[in-house]
C-alpha positions as CSV (number, residue, x, y, z in Angstrom):
1,M,21.3,-16.5,-12.4
2,K,20.5,-20.0,-11.4
3,R,17.2,-20.4,-9.5
4,E,16.9,-24.1,-8.5
5,N,14.3,-25.1,-5.9
6,I,12.2,-21.9,-6.4
7,D,8.6,-23.0,-6.8
8,V,6.3,-21.5,-9.4
9,L,2.7,-22.5,-9.6
10,L,1.3,-22.4,-13.2
11,V,-2.6,-22.4,-13.3
12,E,-3.5,-22.9,-17.0
13,D,-6.2,-25.3,-18.4
14,D,-4.9,-25.0,-22.0
15,G,-2.8,-28.2,-22.4
16,V,-0.7,-26.8,-25.3
17,L,0.0,-23.4,-23.8
18,G,0.5,-24.8,-20.3
19,G,2.9,-27.4,-21.5
20,A,5.0,-24.8,-23.4
21,V,5.1,-22.4,-20.5
22,A,6.0,-25.1,-18.0
23,Q,8.8,-26.4,-20.2
24,R,10.3,-22.9,-20.7
25,L,10.2,-22.1,-17.0
26,R,11.9,-25.4,-16.2
27,L,14.6,-24.5,-18.7
28,E,15.1,-21.3,-16.6
29,G,15.9,-23.5,-13.6
30,L,12.5,-23.2,-11.8
31,S,10.5,-25.9,-10.1
32,V,7.1,-25.8,-11.8
33,H,3.8,-27.1,-10.4
34,W,1.1,-27.2,-13.1
35,A,-2.6,-27.0,-12.1
36,Q,-5.4,-26.9,-14.6
37,S,-8.4,-25.9,-12.4
38,V,-9.3,-23.8,-9.4
39,S,-9.5,-27.0,-7.2
40,D,-6.1,-28.2,-8.5
41,A,-4.5,-24.8,-7.8
42,L,-5.8,-24.7,-4.2
43,E,-4.5,-28.2,-3.5
44,S,-1.1,-27.2,-4.9
45,L,-1.1,-24.2,-2.6
46,E,-1.8,-26.4,0.4
47,R,1.3,-28.5,-0.5
48,C,3.7,-25.7,-1.2
49,Q,4.0,-21.9,-0.9
50,P,5.3,-20.9,-4.3
51,A,7.4,-17.8,-4.8
52,L,5.2,-16.9,-7.8
53,M,1.9,-18.0,-9.3
54,L,0.9,-17.4,-12.9
55,C,-2.8,-17.9,-13.1
56,D,-5.3,-17.9,-16.0
57,I,-8.5,-15.8,-15.4
58,R,-10.9,-18.3,-17.1
59,L,-10.7,-21.9,-15.7
60,P,-13.0,-24.9,-16.0
61,D,-14.4,-24.8,-12.5
62,G,-14.3,-21.0,-11.8
63,T,-12.0,-18.0,-12.3
64,G,-8.6,-16.7,-11.3
65,T,-10.5,-14.4,-8.9
66,D,-11.8,-17.6,-7.2
67,V,-8.3,-18.8,-6.7
68,Y,-7.0,-15.5,-5.4
69,K,-9.9,-15.0,-3.0
70,R,-10.0,-18.6,-1.7
71,A,-6.3,-18.9,-1.3
72,G,-6.1,-16.1,1.3
73,K,-3.1,-16.5,3.5
74,L,-1.7,-19.3,1.4
75,I,-0.4,-16.7,-1.1
76,W,0.4,-13.8,1.2
77,E,4.1,-14.1,0.4
78,T,3.5,-15.0,-3.3
79,D,3.8,-12.8,-6.3
80,V,0.7,-13.3,-8.5
81,I,0.5,-12.7,-12.3
82,F,-2.8,-13.1,-14.1
83,A,-3.1,-14.1,-17.7
84,T,-6.3,-12.8,-19.4
85,A,-8.1,-12.5,-22.7
86,Y,-8.8,-8.9,-23.8
87,A,-12.4,-9.1,-22.8
88,E,-11.4,-9.8,-19.1
89,I,-8.8,-7.0,-18.7
90,Q,-11.0,-5.1,-16.2
91,Q,-11.2,-8.2,-14.0
92,A,-7.4,-8.5,-14.1
93,I,-7.0,-4.7,-13.3
94,D,-9.3,-5.1,-10.3
95,L,-7.2,-8.0,-9.1
96,V,-4.0,-6.0,-9.3
97,K,-5.7,-3.2,-7.4
98,A,-6.6,-5.8,-4.7
99,G,-2.9,-6.8,-4.4
100,A,-1.9,-9.0,-7.3
101,T,1.5,-8.2,-8.8
102,D,0.8,-7.9,-12.6
103,Y,-1.3,-9.2,-15.5
104,L,-0.7,-10.2,-19.1
105,V,-3.0,-10.1,-22.1
106,K,-3.3,-13.2,-24.2
107,P,-1.7,-14.0,-26.6
108,Y,1.4,-13.0,-24.8
109,D,5.1,-13.2,-25.8
110,I,6.8,-16.0,-23.8
111,N,10.0,-13.9,-23.5
112,D,8.0,-11.0,-22.0
113,L,6.5,-13.5,-19.6
114,V,9.9,-14.8,-18.5
115,R,11.2,-11.3,-18.0
116,R,8.2,-10.4,-15.8
117,I,8.6,-13.7,-13.8
118,K,12.3,-13.0,-13.3
119,A,11.5,-9.5,-12.0
120,G,9.0,-11.0,-9.6
121,L,11.3,-13.8,-8.5
122,A,14.0,-11.3,-7.5
123,R,12.1,-11.0,-4.1
124,A,12.3,-14.8,-3.6
125,L,16.1,-14.5,-3.3
126,L,15.9,-11.9,-0.6
127,P,16.5,-12.7,3.1
128,R,13.7,-13.9,5.4
129,G,11.2,-11.1,6.1
130,A,11.7,-9.4,2.7
131,R,9.4,-11.7,0.8
132,T,6.0,-10.1,1.4
133,P,3.6,-8.6,-1.0
134,L,4.1,-5.3,0.8
135,R,7.0,-3.7,-1.0
136,G,8.9,-2.0,1.9
137,F,7.6,-4.0,4.9
138,H,10.8,-5.9,5.7
139,Y,12.1,-7.2,9.0
140,E,15.0,-9.2,10.6
141,T,14.6,-8.4,14.3
142,P,12.8,-10.9,16.6
143,E,10.5,-8.1,17.7
144,M,9.2,-7.5,14.2
145,S,9.0,-11.2,13.5
146,R,6.7,-11.5,16.5
147,I,4.6,-8.5,15.4
148,V,4.2,-9.8,11.8
149,S,3.2,-13.2,13.2
150,H,0.6,-11.5,15.4
151,L,-0.7,-9.5,12.4
152,K,-1.1,-12.7,10.3
153,R,-3.0,-14.4,13.1
154,L,-5.3,-11.4,13.7
155,A,-6.0,-11.2,10.0
156,K,-8.0,-14.4,10.3
157,E,-10.5,-12.8,12.6
158,N,-13.2,-10.3,11.7
159,F,-12.9,-7.7,14.4
160,S,-11.4,-4.2,14.2
161,I,-7.7,-3.6,14.8
162,L,-5.9,-0.5,16.0
163,L,-2.3,0.1,14.9
164,V,-0.2,2.5,17.0
165,G,3.2,3.9,16.1
166,E,5.2,6.9,15.2
167,S,4.7,8.6,11.8
168,G,6.5,6.7,9.0
169,T,6.9,3.3,10.8
170,G,4.7,1.5,8.2
171,K,1.3,1.3,9.8
172,E,-0.5,1.4,6.4
173,L,1.8,-1.4,5.2
174,A,0.8,-3.4,8.3
175,A,-2.8,-2.7,7.5
176,R,-2.3,-4.0,3.9
177,L,-0.7,-7.1,5.3
178,I,-3.8,-7.7,7.4
179,H,-6.0,-7.2,4.4
180,E,-4.0,-9.5,2.1
181,A,-3.5,-12.2,4.7
182,S,-7.2,-12.2,5.7
183,G,-8.7,-13.6,2.5
184,R,-10.7,-10.4,2.0
185,A,-8.8,-9.7,-1.2
186,P,-9.8,-9.1,-4.0
187,A,-12.3,-6.9,-2.2
188,P,-10.8,-3.4,-2.0
189,F,-8.4,-1.9,0.5
190,V,-9.5,1.7,1.0
191,P,-7.1,4.0,2.9
192,V,-8.5,7.2,4.3
193,C,-6.8,10.1,6.2
194,C,-9.3,11.1,8.8
195,A,-7.8,14.6,9.0
196,D,-8.5,15.3,5.3
197,I,-12.3,15.2,5.5
198,T,-14.1,18.5,6.3
199,E,-17.0,18.7,8.8
200,A,-19.3,19.8,6.0
201,T,-18.9,16.5,4.0
202,L,-17.8,14.0,6.7
203,E,-21.1,12.2,7.3
204,N,-21.9,11.9,3.6
205,K,-18.4,10.8,2.9
206,Y,-18.4,7.9,5.3
207,F,-22.1,6.9,5.3
208,G,-23.5,8.1,2.0
209,S,-26.9,9.7,1.6
210,E,-30.3,9.1,0.0
211,A,-31.6,11.1,-2.9
212,G,-32.8,14.5,-1.8
213,F,-30.0,14.9,0.8
214,P,-28.9,17.6,0.2
215,P,-32.1,18.8,-1.5
216,D,-30.5,19.1,-5.0
217,A,-29.1,15.5,-4.9
218,R,-31.1,13.4,-7.5
219,T,-29.5,10.1,-6.8
220,P,-28.2,8.3,-3.7
221,S,-24.6,8.7,-2.7
222,I,-22.5,5.7,-1.6
223,G,-20.2,6.3,1.4
224,L,-16.9,4.7,2.3
225,L,-18.4,2.1,4.6
226,E,-20.5,0.8,1.8
227,Q,-17.9,1.2,-1.0
228,V,-15.4,-1.0,0.8
229,G,-17.8,-4.0,0.6
230,T,-16.2,-7.0,2.3
231,G,-12.8,-5.4,2.1
232,T,-10.8,-3.3,4.5
233,L,-11.3,0.4,5.4
234,F,-8.0,1.8,6.7
235,L,-8.7,4.9,8.9
236,D,-5.3,6.7,9.3
237,E,-4.9,9.4,12.0
238,I,-8.1,8.2,13.8
239,C,-7.5,10.7,16.6
240,E,-8.0,13.5,14.1
241,M,-11.5,12.3,13.2
242,H,-14.3,14.8,13.9
243,P,-16.0,14.1,17.3
244,K,-19.5,13.8,15.7
245,L,-18.2,11.2,13.3
246,Q,-16.5,9.3,16.1
247,I,-20.0,8.9,17.7
248,L,-21.6,7.7,14.5
249,L,-18.7,5.3,13.7
250,A,-18.8,3.8,17.3
251,R,-22.6,3.3,16.8
252,A,-22.0,1.6,13.4
253,L,-19.4,-0.8,15.0
254,Q,-21.8,-1.6,17.9
255,D,-24.8,-2.2,15.7
256,G,-23.0,-3.9,12.8
257,G,-24.6,-1.5,10.4
258,F,-25.3,2.1,9.6
259,H,-27.9,4.4,7.9
260,R,-27.3,6.7,4.9
261,V,-28.0,10.3,5.6
262,G,-31.8,10.7,5.2
263,G,-32.3,6.9,5.1
264,S,-34.1,4.6,7.4
265,S,-32.8,1.2,6.3
266,L,-29.9,-0.3,8.2
267,I,-27.1,-1.2,5.8
268,P,-24.9,-4.1,7.1
269,L,-21.3,-3.2,7.8
270,K,-19.5,-6.0,5.9
271,G,-16.0,-4.7,5.8
272,R,-13.3,-4.7,8.4
273,I,-12.0,-1.5,9.9
274,V,-8.3,-1.1,10.7
275,A,-7.4,2.2,12.3
276,A,-4.1,3.8,13.1
277,T,-2.6,6.7,15.0
278,N,0.8,8.2,15.8
279,A,-0.7,9.9,18.9
280,D,-0.2,8.9,22.5
281,I,-3.3,6.9,23.2
282,N,-3.6,7.9,26.8
283,D,-3.2,11.6,26.1
284,A,-5.7,11.3,23.2
285,L,-8.3,9.7,25.5
286,E,-7.6,12.1,28.4
287,S,-7.9,15.2,26.1
288,G,-11.0,13.9,24.4
289,R,-9.4,13.8,20.9
290,L,-10.3,10.1,20.8
291,R,-13.7,9.1,22.3
292,R,-13.5,6.1,24.7
293,D,-16.5,4.4,23.2
294,L,-14.9,4.4,19.7
295,Y,-11.5,3.4,21.1
296,Y,-12.8,0.3,22.9
297,R,-14.7,-0.8,19.8
298,L,-11.6,-0.3,17.6
299,Q,-9.3,-1.9,20.1
300,N,-10.4,-5.5,19.8
301,A,-6.7,-5.9,19.1
302,Q,-4.0,-3.2,19.5
303,V,-0.6,-3.6,17.9
304,T,2.3,-1.2,18.2
305,I,4.7,-0.8,15.3
306,P,8.1,0.0,16.8
307,P,10.2,3.0,15.5
308,L,13.1,2.2,13.2
309,R,15.7,3.3,15.8
310,N,14.6,0.3,17.9
311,R,15.0,-2.1,14.9
312,I,18.8,-1.7,14.4
313,A,19.1,-5.1,12.6
314,D,16.4,-4.0,10.1
315,I,18.1,-0.8,8.8
316,I,20.7,-2.2,6.4
317,P,18.6,-4.9,4.8
318,L,15.8,-2.4,4.4
319,A,18.1,0.2,2.9
320,E,19.5,-2.4,0.5
321,R,16.0,-3.5,-0.5
322,L,15.0,0.1,-1.1
323,L,18.1,0.6,-3.2
324,E,17.1,-2.3,-5.3
325,S,13.6,-0.9,-5.8
326,Y,14.3,2.8,-6.4
327,G,17.7,2.5,-8.1
328,A,16.8,-0.2,-10.6
329,N,16.2,2.2,-13.5
330,K,19.0,4.7,-12.7
331,P,22.1,4.9,-14.9
332,L,24.5,3.9,-12.1
333,A,22.5,0.8,-11.0
334,P,23.1,-1.5,-9.3
335,F,23.8,0.6,-6.2
336,S,25.5,-0.5,-3.0
337,I,26.4,1.3,0.3
338,S,29.9,1.8,1.5
339,E,30.9,0.6,5.0
340,R,31.1,4.2,6.1
341,G,27.7,4.8,4.8
342,K,26.3,1.7,6.6
343,R,27.8,2.9,9.9
344,A,26.1,6.3,9.3
345,L,22.8,4.6,8.7
346,L,23.1,2.7,12.0
347,E,24.1,5.7,14.0
348,H,21.3,7.9,12.7
349,Q,18.2,8.2,15.0
350,W,15.6,8.1,12.2
351,P,13.0,10.6,13.5
352,G,11.0,10.0,10.3
353,N,11.4,6.2,10.5
354,V,11.1,4.1,7.4
355,R,9.6,7.0,5.4
356,E,12.7,9.1,6.1
357,L,15.0,6.2,5.0
358,A,13.0,5.7,1.8
359,N,13.2,9.5,1.0
360,R,17.0,9.5,1.6
361,I,17.5,6.5,-0.6
362,V,15.5,8.0,-3.4
363,Q,17.5,11.2,-3.2
364,A,20.8,9.4,-3.1
365,C,20.0,7.2,-6.1
366,T,19.0,10.3,-8.1
367,L,21.9,12.5,-7.2
368,A,24.8,10.2,-6.6
369,D,28.0,10.4,-8.7
370,S,28.9,6.8,-8.0
371,S,27.2,3.4,-7.7
372,V,28.7,3.0,-4.2
373,L,26.7,5.4,-1.9
374,D,28.7,7.1,0.8
375,V,27.8,9.2,3.8
376,K,27.6,12.4,1.7
377,D,25.0,10.7,-0.6
378,V,22.6,9.6,2.1
379,F,23.3,12.4,4.5
380,P,24.2,15.4,2.4
381,E,23.5,17.8,5.3
382,V,26.4,16.2,7.2
383,A,28.8,16.8,4.4
384,Q,28.0,20.5,4.5
385,E,28.9,20.9,8.2
386,P,32.5,21.9,9.1
387,D,34.7,19.0,10.1
388,A,34.8,18.5,13.9
389,R,38.2,18.1,15.5
390,P,39.0,14.6,17.0
391,S,37.6,14.3,20.5
392,L,38.3,11.5,23.0
393,S,35.0,12.3,24.8
394,R,33.1,12.1,21.5
395,A,34.8,8.8,20.6
396,R,33.9,7.4,24.1
397,A,30.3,8.6,23.8
398,N,30.0,7.1,20.3
399,A,31.4,3.7,21.5
400,E,29.0,3.7,24.4
401,K,26.1,4.6,22.1
402,E,27.0,1.8,19.7
403,E,27.0,-0.7,22.6
404,I,23.7,0.5,23.9
405,E,22.1,0.1,20.4
406,R,23.6,-3.4,20.0
407,V,22.2,-4.6,23.3
408,I,18.8,-3.0,22.6
409,A,18.7,-4.8,19.2
410,E,19.7,-8.1,20.9
411,C,16.8,-7.6,23.3
412,G,14.3,-7.1,20.5
413,G,13.8,-3.4,21.3
414,R,12.8,-4.1,24.9
415,I,14.3,-1.1,26.8
416,G,13.7,-2.6,30.3
417,E,15.5,-5.8,29.5
418,A,18.4,-3.9,27.8
419,A,18.8,-1.7,30.8
420,K,19.0,-4.7,33.1
421,R,21.7,-6.3,31.0
422,L,23.7,-3.1,30.9
423,G,23.4,-2.6,34.7
424,V,21.7,0.8,34.5
425,S,18.2,2.1,35.2
426,R,15.7,2.7,32.3
427,T,16.0,6.4,32.9
428,T,19.8,6.4,32.6
429,L,19.7,4.3,29.5
430,W,17.1,6.6,27.9
431,K,19.3,9.7,28.7
432,R,22.6,8.1,27.5
433,R,21.0,6.9,24.3
434,R,20.1,10.5,23.5
435,G,23.4,11.9,24.6
436,R,22.0,13.8,27.6
437,D,24.1,12.2,30.3
438,S,27.6,10.9,30.1
439,S,28.3,10.6,33.8
440,P,28.6,7.2,35.5
441,D,25.4,5.7,36.6
442,A,24.6,6.4,40.2
443,S,21.8,3.9,40.6
């Protein structure tokens, strides 16, 4: 496959090796920019945003870690492969954990290198919105474009961020986007489910403890707020956090630091906290599940991730990207989706959002008898239902529903604007969208 005009940044100070790699990549049809130091690499990244960067760990004026950390948002849509000597493998592994794509140990086979680069560059040929380091966070709709733009701008700031949205919409992926675009990588991204930590261990888990607390502890314990360093602590299901811990976390955010259990020294809070919830914020505040003092300290910025059913234009591109990811190693690959299958995807309400779509694609790739997926592959439960007789009222309802979804998509998911364009009230639009009212609008 010809790949002209796709930029690759090669960061390698060895003139012989760098020249050989650059020549081979150019023979593959790639546009190669060759930098031989940290400073050269950063200057190249300022001039162009490469689809892929191959970077040596050891450089004359620093390390590959310096390039990765200082590049920040310049490489948020770039696949990064590190080349390292055996003695520096752990450094490369840490970089991959922080978000880099892959690493190679020198001396490496040039053919293996080309294979890995081609695998990484497959994303560079995808439509706008698919090229992010967050495998699965894809978008085509104006609403999601706006949200991603906001996330990238917020990433540059140091305050806490609250993400709100239904389960499965991609809040953790959004948090990872914030982390990777912030320049905090290669410091760690630490995801935590607040509901999974018991009351008996919660304070120690988050804040750590000094030796002697509990009495049989001989050494200090390091908590999550300290482990994250200058990275990002992602607190999922924040409304499920124990009330006692909510008080302590609110205090830590206010003071900019915290105390270990049994300790008297204030430990600076260096990391950023990104929290998320699928709960209704107003209900959570009224019921006391989420303390207002913690909410207002987390909500320096609040971003809502819309459900998949409000992102109609995203469904097919996302399904095709998931097919490429999950079906790559299956015997029938490459997979595609029939036109009937695509219509079924668009008509489904997706109560489980992107997570449900991913699960259905994985199952379909595993169990399908053909490389072209049909309705029965993605929605096997529908195939088991008895065929319904043709119905004029059903056809009319389906046509109306399709028109509603089309207009909502054109309005970027804004229900009020869609209702105005369709000449109905918001309530009527909501009912008709869910099939609860097929009578003419009386408003």
